[in-house]
GUNU-538485 format. One record per residue (C-alpha): y, z, x; residue in three letters. Coordinates in Angstrom, 1 decimal. Each point is the difference from the previous one (the first is absolute). Last residue first. Layout:
! residues N
v w u resn
Y Z X ala
...
! end
This chain:
! residues 614
v w u resn
7.3 -32.2 -1.7 pro
1.4 3.1 -1.8 ser
3.0 1.9 1.3 lys
-0.7 3.6 1.0 lys
2.4 2.2 -2.1 ala
-2.8 0.7 -2.5 leu
-2.1 2.0 2.5 ala
2.8 2.1 1.4 lys
1.2 0.8 -3.7 glu
-3.6 1.0 -0.6 ile
-0.2 2.5 2.7 ser
3.6 1.2 -0.7 ala
-0.8 0.6 -3.5 gln
-3.4 1.9 1.0 thr
1.7 2.3 2.4 met
2.6 0.8 -2.7 pro
-2.8 1.0 -2.6 his
-0.5 -2.6 -2.8 tyr
0.7 0.5 -3.6 gly
3.5 -1.4 -0.1 pro
-1.5 -3.1 1.9 lys
-2.5 -0.9 -2.6 ala
2.2 -2.3 -2.2 lys
1.7 -1.7 2.8 ala
-3.2 -0.1 1.9 tyr
-1.8 -2.0 -2.5 val
2.6 -3.0 -0.1 gln
0.5 0.3 3.7 lys
-4.0 -0.5 0.3 ala
-0.1 -2.9 -2.4 phe
2.9 -1.8 1.6 ala
-1.9 0.6 3.5 leu
-3.2 -1.5 -1.8 gly
1.7 -3.1 -1.1 asn
1.6 -0.7 3.5 pro
-3.1 0.7 2.0 thr
-0.7 2.5 2.9 lys
1.7 3.0 -2.1 ala
-3.1 0.4 -2.3 leu
-2.2 1.1 3.1 glu
2.8 2.6 1.2 glu
0.4 1.2 -3.5 tyr
-3.7 0.6 -0.2 ile
-0.4 1.6 3.5 pro
2.9 2.5 -1.3 val
-2.1 1.1 -2.8 ile
-3.0 2.0 0.9 leu
1.0 1.2 3.4 tyr
3.5 0.9 -1.5 arg
-1.2 2.3 -2.7 arg
2.8 -0.6 -2.5 gly
-2.6 -0.6 -2.8 ile
0.8 -1.0 -4.0 arg
2.3 -2.8 0.8 thr
-2.1 -1.8 2.5 met
-3.0 0.5 -2.3 tyr
1.7 -1.2 -3.1 lys
1.3 -3.2 1.8 ala
-3.6 -0.7 1.2 met
-1.2 0.5 -3.5 glu
2.4 -2.8 -1.2 thr
-0.4 -2.1 3.3 arg
-3.7 -0.6 -0.2 ala
0.2 -3.1 -2.2 pro
2.2 -1.2 3.0 arg
-2.8 -0.5 2.9 tyr
2.2 -1.3 2.6 asp
-2.8 0.0 2.4 ser
1.7 3.0 2.4 arg
1.3 1.7 -3.2 ala
-3.4 0.0 -1.6 ala
-1.9 1.4 3.2 ala
2.8 2.6 0.5 leu
-0.3 1.2 -3.8 tyr
-3.9 0.4 0.3 trp
0.2 1.9 3.3 arg
2.9 2.4 -1.6 arg
-2.3 0.2 -3.3 ala
-2.9 1.3 2.0 ile
1.7 2.8 1.8 glu
2.1 1.0 -3.2 ala
-3.1 0.3 -2.0 asn
1.2 -0.4 -3.8 pro
-0.6 -3.8 0.3 ser
2.5 -2.2 -1.8 gly
-1.5 -3.0 1.3 asn
-3.2 0.5 1.4 leu
-2.3 -0.2 -3.1 his
-3.2 -0.7 1.8 trp
-1.3 -3.0 -2.0 val
3.1 -1.7 -1.2 ala
2.0 1.1 3.2 asp
-2.6 -1.8 2.3 leu
0.1 -3.2 -2.0 gly
3.7 0.1 -0.1 ala
0.3 0.3 3.5 leu
-2.2 -2.7 0.9 gln
1.2 -2.4 -2.4 lys
3.5 0.6 1.2 pro
-1.0 -1.1 3.3 thr
-0.2 2.6 3.0 leu
2.3 0.0 3.0 lys
0.2 2.7 2.8 gln
-3.9 0.3 0.1 pro
-1.7 2.8 -1.5 leu
-1.2 3.0 2.4 gly
2.5 2.5 -1.3 asp
-1.3 -0.5 -3.7 leu
-3.7 0.8 1.0 phe
0.8 2.8 2.4 phe
2.3 1.6 -2.6 met
-2.5 -0.5 -2.6 trp
-2.6 2.1 2.2 glu
2.7 2.7 0.6 his
0.3 0.3 -3.6 thr
-3.9 0.5 -0.9 asn
-1.8 -2.9 -0.8 trp
-2.8 0.6 -2.8 asp
0.9 -3.1 -2.2 lys
0.9 -2.0 2.8 ala
-3.2 -2.0 0.4 gly
1.8 -3.2 0.8 leu
-2.1 -1.8 -2.8 asp
2.5 0.2 -2.9 leu
2.4 -1.8 2.7 pro
-2.3 -2.9 0.4 lys
-1.9 -0.8 3.2 arg
-0.1 -3.4 1.8 thr
3.5 -0.8 -0.3 gly
0.7 0.4 3.6 ala
2.6 2.6 -0.8 leu
-2.6 1.9 -1.9 trp
-2.6 -0.5 2.8 glu
2.5 1.3 2.4 lys
0.6 3.0 -2.2 arg
-3.7 0.8 -0.6 ala
-0.8 0.3 3.8 ala
3.1 2.2 0.6 asp
-1.2 2.2 -2.5 ile
-3.7 0.3 1.3 thr
1.8 0.9 3.5 ala
2.2 2.4 -1.6 leu
-3.2 1.8 -1.8 arg
-1.7 -0.2 3.6 pro
2.7 1.9 1.5 ser
0.4 -0.2 3.8 thr
2.3 2.3 2.5 pro
2.1 -1.4 2.6 met
0.5 1.2 3.6 pro
2.7 -1.5 2.2 ala
-1.6 -2.7 2.4 asp
2.4 -2.5 -0.5 ala
3.0 2.1 0.9 pro
2.7 0.4 -3.0 val
2.9 -2.0 0.3 gly
3.4 0.9 1.9 gly
0.1 1.8 3.4 gln
1.6 3.6 0.6 tyr
-2.5 2.2 -2.1 ile
-3.4 -1.6 0.0 trp
0.5 -1.1 3.8 ala
0.9 3.7 0.6 lys
-3.4 1.0 -1.1 val
-1.7 -2.4 2.2 glu
2.2 1.0 3.1 asp
-1.0 3.6 -0.7 leu
-3.7 -0.8 0.4 ser
-2.6 0.3 -2.4 met
-3.6 1.5 0.1 lys
-0.5 0.0 3.8 gly
1.1 3.4 0.5 pro
-0.4 2.9 -2.5 tyr
2.6 2.6 0.7 lys
2.2 -2.7 1.7 asp
0.5 -1.9 -3.3 leu
-0.3 3.1 -2.5 leu
2.3 3.1 1.1 asn
1.4 -1.2 3.3 pro
1.1 -3.5 -1.4 lys
0.8 0.9 -3.5 leu
2.8 2.5 0.5 trp
2.0 -2.0 2.3 asp
-0.6 -2.9 -2.6 leu
1.3 2.0 -2.7 met
2.9 1.0 1.9 gln
0.9 -3.6 0.8 glu
-0.4 -0.9 -3.6 thr
2.8 2.5 -0.9 thr
-0.2 3.5 -1.4 ile
1.6 2.1 -2.9 ser
-1.8 3.4 0.1 gln
-1.3 2.4 -2.8 phe
-3.6 -0.1 1.5 ala
-0.1 -1.9 3.3 phe
-3.0 1.5 1.6 his
-1.9 0.9 -3.5 asp
0.4 -3.4 -1.2 phe
-1.0 -1.5 3.3 tyr
-3.2 2.6 0.2 gly
-1.0 -1.2 -3.4 arg
0.1 -3.5 1.5 leu
-2.0 0.6 2.8 tyr
-2.6 1.9 -1.9 ala
-0.2 -2.9 -2.5 asp
-0.5 -2.6 2.8 phe
-2.8 1.8 1.7 thr
-2.0 0.4 -3.4 glu
1.0 -3.6 -1.0 arg
-1.2 -1.7 3.4 gly
2.1 -0.7 3.0 phe
0.3 -3.7 -0.5 arg
-0.3 -0.5 -3.6 ala
2.2 2.9 -0.6 glu
2.8 -1.3 2.5 leu
-0.5 -3.5 -1.9 thr
0.5 1.6 -3.4 arg
3.1 1.6 1.4 leu
1.4 -3.5 1.1 leu
-0.9 -1.1 -3.4 trp
2.2 2.7 -1.8 ala
3.0 -1.2 2.2 gly
-0.8 -3.5 -0.9 lys
-0.2 0.8 -3.7 val
3.0 2.4 -0.5 tyr
2.7 -0.9 2.6 ala
-1.1 -3.7 -0.1 phe
0.1 0.1 -3.6 asp
3.7 0.5 0.5 ser
2.1 3.2 -0.7 gly
2.6 -0.5 2.9 ala
2.4 -2.2 -2.3 asp
1.4 3.0 -1.5 asp
1.3 1.1 3.4 ala
2.6 -3.0 0.0 asp
0.1 -1.8 3.4 glu
-3.6 0.4 0.9 val
-1.3 -0.1 3.6 asp
-3.9 -0.2 -0.3 pro
-2.6 3.1 1.0 val
-3.3 -1.3 -1.6 leu
0.8 -3.5 1.1 arg
-0.2 -2.9 -2.3 gln
3.6 0.0 -0.5 ala
0.3 -1.6 3.6 ala
-2.6 -2.6 -0.7 ala
2.1 -1.5 -2.9 pro
-1.7 0.4 -3.4 thr
-1.3 -2.8 -2.3 asp
-3.7 -0.2 1.3 ala
0.0 3.7 0.7 ile
0.6 0.7 -3.7 glu
-3.3 -1.9 -1.1 arg
-1.8 2.4 2.5 arg
1.3 3.0 -1.2 leu
-1.3 -1.0 -3.6 asp
-3.2 -0.5 1.3 asp
0.3 3.4 1.8 ala
1.0 1.7 -3.4 ala
-2.8 -1.5 -2.0 ile
-2.7 0.7 2.5 ile
1.6 3.7 0.1 phe
-0.3 0.5 -3.7 glu
-3.5 -1.6 0.0 glu
-1.3 2.1 2.6 asp
1.3 3.3 -1.7 ala
-1.7 -1.0 -3.3 gln
-3.3 -0.6 1.6 ala
0.2 3.1 2.1 lys
0.1 2.4 -2.8 gly
2.5 1.5 -2.4 tyr
0.8 3.5 1.4 val
-1.0 -0.6 3.5 ala
0.8 -3.3 0.6 glu
3.4 0.2 -2.0 val
1.0 2.9 2.3 ile
-1.2 -2.1 3.0 arg
2.3 -2.9 -1.1 asn
2.9 2.4 -0.6 glu
-0.4 1.4 3.5 val
0.4 -3.6 1.5 tyr
2.7 -0.9 -2.1 ser
2.1 3.3 0.9 thr
-0.6 -1.0 3.7 phe
1.5 -3.2 -0.5 gly
2.7 1.4 -2.1 glu
1.5 3.1 1.8 asn
-0.5 -1.6 3.6 leu
0.7 -3.3 -1.1 trp
3.4 0.8 -0.8 met
0.9 0.1 3.8 his
3.0 -2.3 -0.4 lys
1.0 2.4 -2.9 trp
0.9 2.9 2.3 ser
-1.7 3.0 1.2 ala
-3.2 -0.7 -1.9 asn
-1.2 3.1 -1.6 thr
-3.0 2.3 0.5 val
-0.1 2.6 -2.9 leu
1.8 -2.0 -2.5 asn
-1.2 -3.4 1.4 gly
-3.7 0.2 1.0 ser
-1.2 3.4 -1.6 trp
1.5 0.3 -3.3 ser
0.1 -3.8 0.1 his
-3.6 -0.1 -0.9 ala
1.0 1.2 -3.4 leu
2.1 -3.0 -0.5 glu
-2.8 -2.2 0.9 his
-2.7 1.8 -1.9 ala
2.3 0.0 -3.0 val
0.5 -3.8 0.3 leu
-4.0 -0.3 0.3 ser
0.4 1.0 -3.5 val
0.0 -3.7 -1.1 leu
-3.5 -0.4 -1.5 ser
0.2 3.4 -1.8 lys
-1.2 -1.6 -3.1 asp
2.8 0.4 -2.5 gly
2.6 -2.4 1.5 val
2.5 2.6 1.2 leu
1.2 -1.6 3.3 val
2.8 -1.9 -1.6 thr
1.5 3.7 -0.8 pro
1.6 0.1 3.5 thr
-0.2 3.0 2.1 ala
2.2 2.8 1.4 phe
-1.8 2.4 2.2 thr
1.0 3.7 -0.5 leu
-1.2 2.7 2.6 arg
1.8 -2.5 2.8 pro
1.3 -3.1 -1.3 asn
-2.3 -2.6 0.7 glu
1.2 -2.9 -2.0 met
-2.2 -2.1 -2.2 gly
-0.3 -3.5 -0.9 gly
3.6 -0.6 0.5 phe
3.2 -1.2 -2.0 pro
-0.3 2.4 -2.7 phe
1.1 -2.0 -3.1 ser
-3.6 0.8 -1.7 pro
1.3 3.6 -1.1 pro
-1.2 2.7 2.6 leu
-3.1 1.8 0.2 val
0.5 3.0 2.1 leu
-3.0 1.2 2.0 ile
-0.7 3.6 1.2 asp
-1.6 1.3 3.5 tyr
0.6 3.5 0.0 arg
0.2 2.3 3.4 gly
1.2 -2.6 2.4 trp
-2.4 0.6 3.1 arg
-3.2 -1.6 -1.3 tyr
-2.5 1.3 2.5 pro
-1.9 -2.0 2.9 gly
-0.7 -3.7 0.3 tyr
-3.4 -1.0 -1.3 leu
-0.9 2.8 -2.4 lys
3.5 0.5 -1.0 glu
-0.1 -3.7 -1.0 ile
-2.8 0.2 -2.1 thr
1.1 3.3 -1.7 glu
3.5 -1.7 -1.0 ile
-2.0 -2.9 -1.4 met
-1.9 2.2 -2.1 lys
3.2 1.8 -1.3 glu
1.5 -3.2 -1.0 thr
-3.0 -1.1 -1.9 asp
1.7 0.1 -3.3 ser
2.9 -2.3 0.7 phe
-1.2 -2.5 -2.8 glu
-0.4 2.6 -2.4 lys
3.2 2.0 0.8 ala
1.8 -3.5 -0.2 ala
-1.2 -0.7 -3.4 lys
0.8 3.3 -1.2 glu
3.6 0.0 1.6 val
1.0 -3.6 -1.3 val
1.3 0.8 -3.5 ser
1.7 3.4 1.2 pro
1.7 -1.6 2.8 glu
-1.5 1.0 3.3 ala
-1.0 2.8 2.3 tyr
-3.6 0.4 1.3 val
-1.4 2.9 1.4 ala
-1.9 1.0 3.3 ser
-0.8 3.6 1.7 arg
-2.8 1.4 -2.0 pro
-0.6 -3.5 -1.6 gly
1.2 -2.6 -2.6 thr
2.9 2.0 -1.4 glu
1.8 -1.8 -2.8 arg
3.9 0.0 0.0 val
2.7 -1.6 -2.6 ala
2.9 -1.4 1.5 leu
3.1 -1.1 -2.2 asp
2.2 -0.9 3.4 gly
1.3 1.0 3.2 ala
-1.0 -1.1 3.3 ala
0.5 0.9 3.5 ile
-1.1 -0.6 3.6 ala
0.6 0.5 3.8 leu
-3.1 -1.7 1.6 leu
2.5 -2.5 1.7 tyr
1.8 2.9 1.7 ser
-2.7 1.2 2.2 pro
-2.0 3.1 -1.0 ile
-0.2 3.3 1.4 pro
-2.0 2.7 -1.9 gln
1.8 2.6 -2.2 asp
0.6 -2.3 -2.8 met
1.9 2.2 -2.7 thr
1.0 -1.0 -3.7 phe
2.1 1.6 -2.7 arg
0.4 -1.5 -3.4 phe
2.6 1.0 -2.6 asp
-0.1 -2.2 -3.1 gly
-1.9 2.3 -2.1 asp
-3.1 -2.0 -0.4 leu
-2.2 3.0 1.0 pro
-1.9 -0.5 3.2 his
-4.1 0.3 -0.8 lys
-0.8 -2.9 2.5 val
2.1 1.5 2.5 asp
0.8 -2.6 3.0 asn
0.4 1.4 3.4 asn
1.5 -3.1 1.9 ala
0.4 -3.7 -0.2 ser
2.0 0.4 -3.2 met
-0.3 0.5 -3.8 val
2.6 0.5 -2.9 val
-1.3 0.1 -3.5 arg
2.2 -0.9 -3.1 leu
1.2 1.4 -3.2 ala
2.3 2.6 1.8 lys
2.3 -2.8 1.6 pro
0.0 0.4 3.9 gly
1.0 2.4 2.5 ser
-1.7 -0.2 3.7 val
-0.2 2.8 2.3 his
-1.9 -1.1 3.3 ala
-1.4 1.1 3.2 thr
-0.8 -1.6 2.8 tyr
-2.0 -0.3 3.5 thr
0.8 -2.5 2.6 phe
-1.5 -2.9 2.3 arg
2.0 -2.3 2.1 val
-1.6 -3.0 1.3 ala
-0.5 -1.6 -3.2 pro
3.9 -0.8 -0.5 thr
2.4 0.7 -2.6 asp
2.0 2.8 1.6 gln
1.5 1.2 -3.2 leu
2.7 -0.8 -2.8 pro
-2.3 0.1 -3.1 val
-0.3 -2.6 -2.8 trp
0.4 -3.2 1.6 ser
-1.2 1.2 3.6 arg
-3.3 0.5 -1.3 ala
-0.2 -3.7 -0.3 his
-1.1 -0.7 3.8 ile
-3.8 -0.9 -0.8 ser
-1.0 1.7 -2.2 glu
2.3 2.1 -2.1 ser
-1.1 -1.4 -3.3 gln
1.7 2.5 -2.8 ser
-0.7 0.5 -3.7 tyr
2.1 0.2 -3.0 met
-1.1 -0.2 -3.8 phe
1.9 0.0 -3.4 pro
-1.7 1.5 -3.1 his
-1.4 -1.2 -3.3 lys
-1.7 -3.4 0.5 lys
-3.1 1.6 1.0 gly
-1.3 -2.7 2.4 ala
3.5 -0.2 1.9 thr
2.4 -3.1 0.1 gln
1.5 0.9 -3.6 ala
0.8 3.5 1.1 pro
2.3 -1.4 3.0 thr
-1.2 0.0 3.3 met
1.8 1.2 3.1 trp
-1.6 -1.1 3.3 gln
1.0 1.5 3.1 leu
-0.3 -1.0 3.8 gly
2.5 -2.9 -0.1 ser
2.5 1.9 -1.5 ala
1.7 -2.3 -2.9 asp
1.3 3.1 -2.1 pro
1.4 1.2 3.3 ser
-0.8 3.5 1.1 thr
2.2 2.9 0.5 arg
1.0 2.3 2.8 tyr
0.9 3.6 1.2 arg
-1.1 0.3 3.5 ile
-0.8 3.2 1.7 arg
-0.5 0.6 3.9 val
-2.2 2.4 1.6 thr
-0.3 1.7 3.4 pro
3.6 -1.1 1.1 ala
0.4 -1.1 3.3 gln
3.6 0.3 0.5 ala
3.0 -1.8 -0.9 asp
-2.1 -2.5 -2.2 leu
0.6 -3.6 -0.7 ala
-2.3 -1.4 -2.8 ile
-0.6 -3.7 0.2 his
-1.8 -1.3 -3.0 leu
-1.5 -3.7 1.1 ala
-0.1 -2.4 -3.0 ser
-2.6 -2.0 -1.2 gly
-2.9 -1.2 2.1 leu
-1.0 -3.5 -1.4 ile
3.4 -1.5 -1.6 ala
2.1 2.1 2.3 asn
2.9 2.1 -1.7 arg
3.0 0.7 1.8 pro
-0.2 3.4 2.0 asp
0.6 3.2 -1.6 leu
2.5 2.7 1.5 thr
-0.2 3.8 0.2 trp
2.1 2.9 0.8 lys
-1.8 3.5 -0.8 ala
1.4 2.5 -2.6 ala
-1.1 3.6 0.8 his
-2.8 2.0 -1.1 ala
-0.7 3.7 0.9 ala
-3.9 0.9 0.2 gly
0.5 2.0 3.1 asp
-1.9 -2.5 2.0 ala
2.4 -2.6 -1.1 gly
0.4 -2.4 -2.9 ile
1.5 -3.4 0.6 ala
1.1 -1.7 -3.1 glu
0.1 -3.3 -1.3 val
2.0 -1.4 -3.0 asn
-0.2 -2.7 -2.7 glu
-2.4 -2.5 1.6 ile
-0.8 -3.0 -2.6 thr
-3.4 -1.2 1.1 leu
-0.6 -4.0 0.3 asp
-2.4 0.4 2.7 arg
-0.1 2.9 2.6 thr
-1.4 1.0 3.1 asp
1.4 2.8 2.1 leu
2.0 0.5 3.3 val
0.6 3.7 0.9 leu
2.8 0.0 2.7 glu
0.7 2.9 2.5 his
-2.4 -0.7 2.9 ala
0.5 1.6 3.1 lys
-2.8 2.6 0.1 pro
-2.5 -2.9 -1.1 asp
-3.1 1.2 -1.9 his
1.6 1.4 -3.2 trp
-2.4 1.3 -2.7 asp
1.9 -0.6 -3.4 leu
-0.5 1.5 -3.7 ala
1.1 -2.6 -2.2 leu
1.5 0.8 -3.5 glu
-0.1 -2.6 -2.5 ala
2.4 0.3 -2.9 thr
0.4 -1.0 -3.7 gly
-0.2 -3.3 -1.7 ala
-3.1 -2.2 -1.0 leu
1.4 -3.1 -2.2 glu
-0.8 -2.3 -2.8 arg
3.4 1.2 -1.5 lys
-1.6 0.4 -3.5 asp
-3.2 1.1 1.7 phe
1.6 2.7 1.9 asp
-2.5 1.9 2.1 val
1.5 3.3 1.6 ser
-0.6 0.9 3.8 leu
-0.3 2.8 2.5 asp
-1.8 -1.2 3.1 leu
-0.9 2.1 3.0 ala
-1.3 -2.0 2.8 leu
-1.8 1.4 3.4 ser
-0.1 -0.8 3.4 lys
2.7 -2.6 0.4 gln
0.0 -1.4 3.7 thr
2.7 0.0 2.5 val
1.0 -2.0 3.3 lys
-3.4 -1.7 0.5 ser
-0.3 -0.6 -3.9 pro
2.8 -2.2 -0.1 glu
0.4 -1.3 -3.4 ala
1.3 -3.6 -0.9 tyr
-3.8 -0.9 -1.1 ser
-1.9 -3.4 -0.1 his
0.0 -0.3 3.9 pro
-1.9 3.2 0.4 asp
0.6 1.3 3.5 arg
-3.4 0.9 1.8 glu
-1.2 3.3 1.6 ala
2.7 2.1 -1.6 ala
-2.2 0.1 -3.1 ser
-3.0 1.4 2.2 ala
2.0 3.1 0.8 ser
1.2 0.6 -3.7 ala
-3.9 -0.2 -1.1 ala
-1.1 2.7 2.4 leu
3.3 1.9 -0.9 met
-1.3 -0.5 -3.7 phe
-3.4 1.2 0.8 leu
1.4 3.5 1.2 ala
2.4 0.1 -3.3 ala
-3.1 -0.7 -2.5 ala
-2.1 2.7 1.8 ile
2.8 2.5 -0.7 ile
0.5 -1.3 -3.4 arg
-3.7 0.8 -0.7 thr
-2.4 -2.6 -0.8 met
-2.1 0.0 -3.3 met
! end
């Protein structure tokens, strides 16, 4: 465990990097002052659907002439602000709150007579905070207790804490949280699996993190340990299934440590959230938040855990300085994820997973403007930075570097990269400045800087990008073609032994339009309608929506109501919205499902439904 002294030293490195590029998605001015630590004292009120209390920010002033602290907020009620001197004395500080911007929220301006080392802000959140979801007992698995959880990425931490909400600034934090005695509170910090449910929880995160990794949840949570430094938190009815599904967690940690150095965060726990969670996973340090949609019973979707664990090196340890550089988080992580899957579950599965992702990216390229295909795109809304290009194209670039330089050489380079930039927030240009002398120039003739820059700053994927092969997927592709041509019956597809990814590959490759007879025949044999596997169901319902196959709609509506993960349901809404009848059906489903969706999911669906059908 890193000491506070080391953490402070690393914070200074991170602070120097943060000033290199202004984050357009934050009002903060880190070149003048940065928060170096945060102390929260909050109460959880389910009746009011709010967090209320104080946020105390310890400050590091860089500009001797600066006397204003600018923080990010969104829909917070600010009650008072105090400046705390070196002697501990608190004095009221003048403050103003700017009008609300739809994307950025409101800047909080705190005017100070002198550069105070600490400010304390008393505030409360809105019941509709974009970074919090409050769930009634009826919306949980257990049906007995309410549930609350946060989602701070990309710029939603400002909706539940006033702070410098930019990944360019890293800080340590402590928290005292009061809640109902029957419930457990957890945070992205040092959770105690044996903590009594006494309504009084205290947390410490002594390694500097960016604001988007600040996380909290409260609910009826049971715990099962899955290894010497890992555990699963989930509702009691889910926890055993989750612990079994994630039983390879320690094996994954050991695998990545052999490749890229020690795990530096102490414990790696997983919190399985209700199905409304808008993402597959969120890499909150020490406590990954995960969707229950990966709990299919055969570990076929646990690459999600590999991905979130990999963030402990790429993202949490070495962080994008702003969201235009998100590929530094997600591209590196997707590459490392695939290496974990290969080591733990075999090369065949790893290759299948990458082929499916690469095929999906190629389809997206056809419908995406060239400027948006770059690894460093300009994005108005930070939430739009997380495209397949950041994930898959970024990982593909690293696979290319591995192929050119050899795995052993590239692994050594990547380990050095993580060590060199540990606990820092960096830009793509800083990454390139390290890549050139430490890999490209060190092994000349393998790959030029211009080639790397073409990957990053141009659209598309180079024609010579390395691609694995899969005999099983090739066989499935041939069977699909014969079925579509009418020369093979659904029963003869050979699908009895297909794994989840092989079904994904088969369904992804279907044409945009199928006949009702084709869909009915496929479903009659393989029972895709109502599939409990969320990934297979997603693709089946997309095929049904594209072909206006209405016999699937009853189960489709159940699926869209039960699940709130954006990746799984938003594309279905988008597809339905392309026809008048489909749009009417989608609106009907949304009216029923909306109360159970996270605010981020609601926003994505409403955007999809607002598009006029042709």
